[in-house]
N, C-alpha and C positions, 0 to 999 in steps of 0.2 A: 905617431907610428902608423904605418899603413896596415890596414886589415889584411889578415890572411884569408883570402876569398878564392874559392875555386871557380872555374869558368861558369858553372851553372848559376852561381850567385848573381851574375850580371843579368840574368833573365828575369829577376824578381821585379814584379810591378805591384807596389802597394796602392790600394785604393784610398788610403787615408794615412796621414802622418800622425794621427791621434787615435789609435785603436782602443784607448782607455781614457775615460774622463772621470774626474773626481769633483764631487760637490760637498762642501762642508755645510751642514745644517745644525748649528749649535754644537752639541757634543758628539755628533754623528758624522762620520765620513762615509759618503756613498761612492763606492768605486764601481763603475759601470763599464763592462765590455761593450765596445761600440764598433762592431763589424757586422751590422745586421744583414748586409748584402750577402755575407757568407755564414749567416747564422752563428756569428761569434766564434767561428773556428779559430783555434789558438795556433798562430804561428809564433816564431821567436819574437818578432816585433811586439806582439801583444803580451807575451809572457814577461818580457823584460819591462814593458810598460806597467804591467800589473805589479811587478816587484818594486818598481819606483813608487807606485801609488801606495802600496802597503808600507813602504819605508817612510814616506812622508806622513802617513796617518799615525804610525807608531811614534815618530819624532815630535809630533804636534801634541803638546801636553793638554791642549784644550779638547782634543778628541778622546772620547772614552769608549766609543763603540764603532766598529767598522761593518758596513753592509756591502756585500758583493752582489751585483746584479748584472743582467744582460739586456741590452737594448733590443727591441723588436720582438718577433714572434717566439724566438727560442732563447733559452738561457745560454746554451752552448752545444753545438753539434760535435764538439770534440777537437782533437788535434787536426791541424790543417794538413790534409793529405791531397789537396787538389786545386786550391785557388791560385791565381797568379802571384799571390803574396806568400806562397810556400817558400820558406827561407832556411831550410835545413842545412844548406851549405854555406851560410853566411856567418861570419864572426861578429860577436857582440862583446861589449865590455863585461867580462865574467864577474859573477858575484860570489862564487864559492872557489875553493882552492882546487879547481880542476884545470887541466891543460886545455888549450884550444883544440877543437875537434876537427876543424876543416882541413888540416894537413895530415890527418891520420888515415891509414889505409883500412879498407875493407870493414869488418865488423867493429874494429876499434873506434871508428868514427862515430857511429850511433851510440855505442856503449859510453863513450866519453861525453857526448853532447847531452844525452838524456839523464846522466848523473846530475847535471846541473839544472837543465831546462825543465825537466819533469819531476823526477824524484826529489832532487835537492831543494828546488824552490818550493814545492808543495810542503815539504817538512818545515822550511823556514816560516811559511805563512801559518801553518798549523800552530807553531810555537809562538806566534805573536802574543805579546803580553796583554793585549786588549781583546775583549770578546768580539767574535765575528759571527755574522748572520748571512747565510746565503738566501737570496730571494729568487726562487726558481720558477720559471714558467716554460711551457712547451717542452722542447727536447733538452734533456740533460744526458748526453751520450758520451761514453768512453772518457776522453779527456775532460769532458764537462763534469763527470762524476768526481774526478780528482779535485776540481775546484770547489764543488759543493761539500765534499767530504772533509776538506781541511777546515771548514768553518765549524764553529761550536754549535750552532743552531741552524736548522733549515726550515724555512717557510716555503711552501709550494702552492702553486695555483692548482685548481681542480683539474686543469687540462695538462698538467705537467706529467712527464713520464721519464723513466730512468732506464738506461740500457747500456750494456757493454758487449757488443757483438763481435769483438776482435778474434774470438776463437775461429770465426770464419776465415781469418788469415792464418790460422795455425798458431796464434799467439795466446798464451794463457792469461788474458786480462791486462788492463792498463798498468803502467809502471808504479803508480801509487796504489799498491795492492791492499786496499782496506776492505775488500769485499766480505771476508769472513769475520770482520769486526763490526761492520755495518749491518750484516744479516746473519741469521743462524746458518751454520755450515751447510745443511742440506738445501736451504733456500739459495745460498750463495752458489752452490753447484748448479742448481736449476738456472739461476740468473746468467751464469757464465756459459754453461754447456748448451743451453737452448738459445741463448742470446735474444730472448724475447723482451719486449717492453714491459716494465713494471709501472703500474699507475701510481700516482701520488698517494691515493687512498690505501693501496696495498703496502706501499713503502712505509706509510705511517703505522700500519699494524705491527711491523717489525722494529719500530723505533728508529728507522732511518730518517724519517721526516718528523718534525715536531708538530707542525700545524698545516692544515690544508684549507685554503680559502678560495672563493671565486677570484678569477684573474683580476677583475677590476678592484679588488680589495687587497691585492698582494702588497703593494707599496705601503698602504696604510697599516697593514698588519705588521710588516717588518719595522715600520717606524714606531709603532706602539711598543713592540718588543724592545727595540733599541732604547726608547725613552725610559723604560723600566730598568734596563741594565745601566743606563747612564746615571741613574739615581743612586746606584750602589757605590760603595767605596772602591776607588781605583785599585788599591793593593789587594783588597779582598777578592775582586774579580780575577786578578792575575793569579793569586794563590789558588783559587778554586779551579781555574783552568789547569794549572800545574798538577794539582792533586788528582784530577780525573785522568789527565793525559798520562800521569805516572802509572795509574792502574792499567791502562792499555799497554804501556811498555812492559810492565811486569807480566802481562799475559802474552808477551812476545810479539807485539805489533811491528816494531822496528826490525827484529830479526826475521820475521816472516816476509816483510817487504824486501829485505836484502836478498833472501833466498829466491823469491819470485823474480827479482830483477834479473838475476842470472838466467833463469829459465826463459824469461821474456827475450833476452838477447840471444840465447841459443836458438830460439824460434826465428828471430830475424835472420840469423846467420844461415839456418837451414833453408829458409825461404830463398835467400840469395843464391845458395848453392843449387837448389833444385829448380827455381823458376827464373833466376837472374834478377829478382826484385825482392827487397826486404819485406814488402807487404804482400807477397805472393801475387803480385799483379793487380791487387785491388786498389782502386782510387775512390774518391768521394762519390762519384756518380755510381760506380759499381756497388759500393756499400749501400747507398741509398736505394738503388734498384732492388738489391737483395732483401733489404729490410721491408720494402713495400710488398714484394712477392711473398715473404714470410708472413706478413701481417694481413695478406689477402686484399691489399689495396690495388685499385686499378692503375 
């Protein structure tokens, strides 16, 4: 069946056909985002490839642990809002029971798309029955946070930093809104309202990061942690994940995300009405420049 693709989709240029690679090392599946040219910005091509990789790792009974990593200088600069591979208008084979988004008008288009590509897939990966570890180096920004936060454990390099600067677009945080579960409420407000970088060491103080190591030791530390997990009984690992995740649900995590998702898309719609652009005219270069100015970089 032909894809439902709007004209803008024809302008997409992918720099790679394999934005995610998977390596199996004994009982550990290493899933690595591989768009280093664009700091592992997440377009739909990458997101669906990540879903494929998680699916294969879950289906492989020999795999007991999943490690998520990013190739190059940065873990992930967030959602793709500016590369030639930005494919927001392209159809893919959908994984959840949502309609196609490309033939939907106005605000309905993004609202439909992000139910699957951002919120829905993140929830799928968080609920994977096998323990997951995020190995984070460099930037972990906005959509990058979502990928790290769905993992059960986070190991970060000393130069890693975390940031959600989308309030600059008038948007109240990324779609997988775990901020006030990952951080104390007042710190979550600071994180969002000021949009400043949070160092790995500070994130560890609040329990958002499990371990901080020199960059050259990041893979070894993640591998050592994965080996310890792999030595545990498979069912015990799954049940333990479910138990802790259930506590988060009792505290209202899913309901909070559902509420924020509507606020998020109200903000997109407001931006479109006021500026003619759902991101208030901000693109990747504009956000990067604003971040550098805020952080006092030349």
